[in-house]
N, C-alpha and C positions, 0 to 999 in steps of 0.2 A: 504494499499499499504506499502511495506517495505521502510525503510529509503534509502536503496541503489536504489530501483526502483524510489523512489521520486526524488533522486538526478539526475538520468538519465532523468526523465521527465523535471527537471529544466534545464538540459543542452540542451534539444532539443526543448523546446517550451517556449515562453515568458509567465511569470505569474506575477501577481501583488502581491500576498501573498500566502504562503503555510504554512501548519502546520505539523511539524514532531514530533514524540515523543522525548522528551528531554532525553538524555542519563544520566542526573543527576536527573531525576525525574520530572513528570508533562509534560506539553507541552509548546512550545514557538514557535513563528513565525520564519520562516527562513527569512533571509534578502534578499529582491529582490533589486538588485543594480539599475536596470533601474528605478524603482519607487523612490528609495532613492536619486539617483542623480538629478532627475527631469530635465535632459538636461544640468546640470551645467557645465560639464567639456568638452563636445564635443568629448568625446571618442567614437570611433566607436566600436560597439559590435563585439568582436572577435568571429566569428561563430565557435563553436566546430566542429571538424571533427571526424567522427567515423571510426574505422578500426577494423574489426572482428579479424584480425590476428596479426597486428603490427602497430606501430605508430612511426613517427619521427617528432619532432617539433623543428624548428630552426629559426634564423633570415634571412634565405635565402631559398626561395622556391626551387631553384635548388639544394641546398645542402640537403634539406629534401628529395627531389625526388631521389637523389643519394643514400641516406641511405635506402629509401624504395625499390629502385631497388635491393640492396643487400639482403634485407629481402625476397623479391619475389624469388630471386635465391636460397633461402634456407639458407642464412646466419643467424646467431643469432644476438642478440642485440649488442654484442661487435663488430662483423664484421661491422654492420651498423653504429655504432658510429664512428669507425675509417674511414669509407667511408665518413661519413658526415663531420668529422673534416678536412680531406684533401680537400674535395670539398669546404668548407668554405674558405680555403686558396686561392681559385681561384675566387669565386663569391662574397665574402664578405671581401675584402682586408683591410678594416679599423679595423677589429677585428679578423677575421679568419686568420690563420697564420701557417707558418712553421718557422718563425723567432721569435716566442715568446714562450709561455709555457702555462701550465694549470693544471687542476686536474680532474681526472676521478673517479667516484664512481660507483661501480659495485655490483649488487646483482643478483646471479644466482638462478634459480628456484629450484635447489637442496639444497639451503641454504647457499652456499658459499657467502661470502661478502669480498670485497677487495677495496682498494683505491690506486690509483697510483698518485704520486706527480711528475709532470714534470715541475715544477716551474723553472724559470731561476736561475742562480747563478751568484754571483759577479765574474768578471775576477780575475785572480791571481794577476794582477797589480793594482787592486783597493785598495783604502785606505780610512780611516775613514773620512777625511775632504776633499776629492777630489772635492766636489762641493761648498766648502766655499771659497769665495774671501779672500785671505790672507791680502789684504790691508784694506778691509772694515769689514771683519768678517761676511759678509752677504752671504746668499746662492745665487748662480748663476743659470741660466737656463740650465746649461750643464747636469743636470740630466733628463731633459725633451725633449730637442731638440738637434739633431746631434749625432755624432758617439760615444761620450763618455757616452751616456745615456743608452746604451744597456747592459743587462746581457747576459750570454751564453744561447742560445736558447735551449729549452727542448722538444718542441712539437713532433718532429720526433722520438726521442728516446722513449718518453712516449707512443705514439700511437702504435709504433711497438712492444713494450714490452707487452702492453695490448692485442694486437691481438695474439701474440705468446703464452700467457698464457691462455687466455679465448676464443679466437676466433676459428672458424672452417675453415676459408678460408685463402688464401695466401695474402700477401701484394700486389702482382700484381693484384689479383682479386679485392680486395676492393678499390684499387686506380684507377681502370680503369675509373670509372665515372669522377673523378677529372681530370685525364689526358686528357680525351676526351673534357671536358669543357675548359681546357687551350689550347689544341692544335687546336681544331676546332672552339673554341670561343663560346660566348653566347650573347644573345641580351642584350645590355645595358639597364637597367631599370631606371626609373626616380629617384629611391632612391639612387642608386649608382652614377648617374649623379650629383644629388644635393650634395652628400657627397664630390665627387671629386672637384666640382666647389667651394664648401665652404672651402675646405682645400688647394686651389691652391697656396696661398701665402707661405705656409709652404713647400708643396711637390715640388714646383718649384725650391726650393733651392738645390735639390738633383737630383741624376741620374735618377730617375723615371720620370722626367718631359717629356721626349720625348715619353714615352709609354702612360702616362695618359693624356697628354695635346698636342696631335699632332695638329700642326697648331695653338697652343696657347690656346686651350680650351679643356675641357673634351669631349670625344665622345658623340654625341647627343643620347638621348634615341632612341632605335630602331637599333642603329649601332651594328654590330657584333664586339665583343671585343675579340681579340685573344692575348694570352700571351705565345709566343713561348719559351722564356727563362725559364719561370716557368714550362712549359710542359716538357722541357728537364730535369730540376732538378727533377720533380716528377718521370719521367721515370727512372732516376738513382736510386732514392730511391726504387722504385718498384722492380728494378732489384737486387740491392745490399743491400737493408735494410738500417739501419741507417748509414752504412759506406758510402752510396751514398751521404749523407749530411755532416757528421762529418769528412770525409776524401776526398781526391781526388779533382776534379776540382771545386766542389761547395765550399768546405772548402777553397780552394785557393782563390776563388773569394771573399768570405766573409772576409777573413783575409786581402786581398789586399785593399778592400774598407775601412775597419776599419783603416788600416795603413794610407791610403791616407787622410782620414778625421780626423786624430788625435785620433782615437779610441784605445782601449787597448786589444780587444779579439785576442787571438793568436791561432795557431794550437794546442798548448798544452792545452789550455782551452777547445777547441772542443773535443780533444782526451779524456780528463778527464771526460766529462759530463756523468752523469748516472741519470736515473729516479729512484725514490725511491718508493718501495712498502711499504704501511703503513696499519695499522689496523684502519678501520673506527671507529669513535666515535659512540657507540651505546647508545642510550638513550630512555626514554619512556615519553609519555605525554597522560594522560587519557586513558591508555591501548593500545595506538598505539606505535609502535616502529619506531624510526628514525635512519637511518644510515647517518652520516655526515662526513665532511672532517676534519682530524686532522692537527696540524701544519706540514708544514709551512703555512697552511691556518689557519686563525683565525676564519673562518666562522663557523665551527662545534662547537667549544668551546663556542663561543659567543652566537650562537643560543641556544645551550643546556642550558647554564646558564640562558638566558632570559626565556626560556619556563619552566625551573624548578621553577624559581621565580613566574611566573604567575600561575603555577599549584597549588601553596600553597593557592591561594585565592578561590579554588573551582570554581563553575561556574562563568565565567567572566561576567561583565556587558554587556549590549547590544552593538553591533557594533555601532560606531558613537556617543556614548554618552560621556559626559565629564569624567565620571567615568572610562569608558574603555580606553579612550585615555590617561588619566593621568596614569593609571596603566601600560599601555604599554610603555609609555615614561619613567617612572621611572625604569622599569625593563631594558629597553635598556640602560639607563644612567649607571646603576650599572655594567652591563656586559661589556660595552665599557670601563669603567674605568679600569677594569681588563685586557681587551684586549690590551689597549694601553700601559700599563705598564709592563705586565707579559709575553706577547707571542712573540715568534721569532722562528727561525729555531731550531728544537730540537737537531741538531747536534752541536749547539753552545751555546744553552740556556737551562737551566733546567726549563721546563714548568710544573707548578703545575696542571697537567691535572686532577688528581683525585679530588683535592679540588674544582677546578672550575666547574667540571661537577657533583658534588655530590648534592643530594637532601638536605642534612643537611646544606650545605653551602648556598644553595639557600634559605632555610627557614630562616637562619640568615639574609641574605640580605633583604628578604621580610619583615622581622620584622622592618626594618629601614624605610620602606615606610609609609608616612602619607597619608591617602586616600584623603585628601583635601588640601594638601600643597606640592609644588614642592620642592625637595631638590636641593640645589645649588651644582654644581660640584666643588669639591675642586681644588685649584690651583695644576697644574700638577707638579709632582716631577719625573724627569727622573730617572731611576733606578740605498691605498688604491687604490686602483687603480681606475682610472677615467672611464668615461661612455663607452669607446669603447672596452669593454670586450664583449664576446658573450657566451650565454648558449644554449645547445641543450639537449633534452631528447629523449630516445629511449626505446621502449619495443617490444618484439617479441611474437610470438604465444605460446611459451613455458612458458612464464612468467619471462624470464630474462629481466632485466632492467638495463639501464646505464644512469647516470646523469653526464654531462661533462660541465665544464666551462673553456674557453680558452681566452687568451688575448694577446694584444701587449701593453697593459696599456692605453696610450693616443690613440686618433684616428690616425690610420696609424703609431703607435708607435713613434719612434724618427724622422720619416720622411725619414730616410736613406733607400735607395733602393739598393739592391745588383745587380750591372751589371753582366750579365752572369749567375746570380742565379735567378733573376725574382721575389724577394720577399722583403717585408719590414722588418726592424729590430725593435725590441721592444724598449721601454724606461722604462723598469721595475726598473732600478736603483733608480727612484724617489720613489719607495715603501719602500725603506730603510728609516730610520730616518737619513737623510743626515746631520742634525744638531739636535740631541736629545733635546726634549723640545720645538722645533719650529715647526710650522705646515708645512706639505707638500702641494703639489698642490691641495690636496682635503680637506684641513683644519684639517687633523688628526695630532694631537700632540702625539708623540710617544717617548719611552724612549730607554735606552741603549741596551735593549734586542733586538732591531731591528736596531742597528748601523751597518755600513758597515764593513765587514770583508771579505777578499778574499776567495772564494769558498763557501760563505754562501748564502742561499736562503733568499730573502727578504720576509717579512711577507705579506700575501695576505688576502683579505676579501672574496675570492670566496667561495661559499657554495653550491656545487652541492649536492642535498639531495634526499634520498629515503625514503618514509614513508610506513611501513607495517601495514595492518589492524590487527584486533584482532585475526584473523585466521592465521596470518603469511604469508599472500599473499601481493604482491606489490600493493599498493593503489595509491600512488602519486610519480611522478618523476619530480622534479622541481629544478630550479636554476635561477640565474639572472645575469645581468651585472649592473654596476653602482657604483663601488668602495665600500666604507663602507655601502652604501645603499643596496648592495646585501643582507647583513645579515638581515636587517630589512625587506626588501621586501619578501624574502623567508619565514621568520618567519610569516609574516602577511598572505601570501597565504595559508600556512598550517593552521594557526588559523582560517582563514575564512572558510576553508572546515570542519575541525574536531571540532571546537569550535562553529562556527556560522552557521553551516549546509548550507553553500552556495554551489551552483554548482561550478564546476571548472571555467566555463566562468565568473560567477559573482565574484568569488574569485580573478581572475586575473584582472578584470575590477574595482574592488573596490578601491577607493581612498586610497592612502598610506600616512604614516607619517614616520618620521625618527628623531632619536636622537642618537648622538654619543658621548655624554658627553661634549666634547669640539669641536667647540664653544657651550656654554651652551644655546641652542635654539632648539625649536621644529619645524622642517620643515614639512609642510603639503601641500599636493597637492590641487589644486583648486577643490572645491566641497566636500572636506573631512569633513568639520565641518560647522555646521549651525552657524549663528551669536551668538545665545544663548550659544552654546557649546564653541565657541571661547571666549566669555565674561567670562564664568565660568573658563576656563583654565587660562586665564590672571589673574583672581582673585586668582587662586591657586598659582600663581607666575611663570607661564611658559612665556617664551618669544617666541612668534609665528612668523614664517617666512614662507610666501607662496612660493610655488615652482611649477614648471611644472612637467612633468613626472619625478618621482624620480628614477626609475630603469627600466630594460628591462628583463622580465622574459619569459620563455617558459616552458609549463608544460604538463604532460600527467596524466590521471586518469583511473584506471581500473573501468569498469562498466559491467553490465550484458551483456555478449555476446562479449566482446572485450575491446577496449581502446578508450578513448576520448583524442584528442589533442587540445590544445589552444595556439596559438601564442600570443605574447605580443600585446595588443590592442593599446599601445602607440607608436608602431614602425612597421616597415615592418617585414615580415617573413611569414612562412606558416607551417601548420601542414599537413602531408601527411600520410594517413593510407591505408591499404589494407585488 
C-alpha cells in the first residue's frame, strides 16, 4: 500500500499500529494517537469528513455550510473563504468579525501564491504610552476592555480585496448566506449559549446587552437568534463594497460609539485603512514546500525558523519521547527569542527576514542546542493574541486552497458593540508592546519593534499555512487560534503529518506543547508526556507546566479522490465537504 493510501486508511478507520516506509530510510511505526493517549485527555475523536470536490473546515458548522454552499454554486476556494468569513461574523461572534482583522493565505492551482494582510492598525490619535498609568507607571486594562482598546478594523477591506483579485463571484453573491443567517436568524446552539453566558459580566457593560441578554440572560439553546442591525450592515457592504462599512451610516455609527465611550477611532482613520498584499514566506521542510504569512504576522517567520532548526537534526526522535520534546522546545525557544525582539510591522521596522528564514542561520542556532540540557532564556532586552481568534481552511475541486485566520483578539474583542452597526469591536491594541519589556495579557514580552505608533499594524502570531507535496500539489491547509500558541500548534500539526506519518485526524488530536521563550517554561497538554518522559525533561532542566487545550486548529488534507477535513477536537466546529 502506498503511503498516501495508508494515510487515507488511517483517516477512515481506527488502527492500533501501522507501518509505512520511512522517507529517511528503513521502516518505522506510525503513531496511533488513540493507543498513545490511552484515554488520558478525554478528547473526542474529530471524525474526518471526506469531500470529493471541495471542503470547508471552521469553528462554526453554519459558516462551513455557507462556504460549501458557494462551492456547490461553482465558486472557487476564495469565493468560499470570503463567504465563510462573513458568515462567521454572524454565527461565531466571539471571534468571527467585521470589527476586527486577519490574514488570508491563498494558493491557486495555476501556481499563483498570495497573502493579504488585513490586520488592524493603530488609530492616528494613538500614542506610545497611552495604556500606562502616569501616576504609577503600570499598565492599565484599557488595552483590553472598552472603547480605547480597538484598532481600526480591516476584515471588510481585506475580504473584499481578496475576492476582487482571486474570486469569481460578486460580493453580493458570496455574502448572501451570511445575510440570510443574520436576517432570518439561526438556532442558538449550546456552544454559543455557554459563551455568551460566560462573558455576561463583560458584555453587559456595553450596548450589546439588550440583543445578547434579552430578559437578563442569553437566549436559550434552540431559540432563533436574529441580528437585524448586523443584517442591514452586511446588506450595505454587499451593495456598496468596503464603502458600505468605512463610509456612510455604518462608519457614522462606529465613530459615534467610539466618541461616546472615550475611544479615538475617527472617520479619517476609517477612510485611510487599506489591506496590504504581501509575498508569502516560502520555505521547505524535508522536500515539502510551505507557504506562510510574513509580517505583520510573526507566524510564518517563527514557524520557518523553528522547522529549519529541526530539519538540521535529520529524522527526529519518536513523537512523545523526551528527546523529541526537548528538541522541539529548544527550537521554539530560539525562534521566539527572535520573534519577540526583532519582528514588527514592516512599514515601521526593518525585519531581518532573509536571516531569520535562512537554513544557514538555523544551522547556527541548532548548533547551540545541547541534546540533554535545556538552555535558559536570557533576560529580555527590549530593542499575541488570546484564545478567541478563529481559523478556517478551504479547498475546491480545482486544487485552489485558502488558509485564513481572523480575530477580535480577546473573546468578543473589547466588549464594545456598535449600535445600528450590529457588531463587536476588537481589542487588538493589546497586541502591541504597550510597555516594551513587560508582558502583555498573554505573557509575551516584546520589544521596541512592536511599540505603539499611529497607523502601525500590531504584531500578530497568526499563521495560516499551506503545505505543498513533493509534486507541487496542495497537501495541507491549516491554521489555528490561541495567541502565540498558534505558531507552536500549526508547526506540530504539520510535523505530525510529514515527520511522524500521522493521519490528519491523529495529527490534530495529538497532545501539544508550547514554549515561547518567556516565561521560561514548557506548557504541555494533559496526556502529552508519560511520567518517565516528564522526569527526564525536568532532569534536562525544563520547567513543566500543565495546560488544558493549548490552541484551536482547523485543517484540510488532500487524499486520493478528494479532500479530508478535520475540525478542532478540543472545540466546537464542523468540516463540510461535497
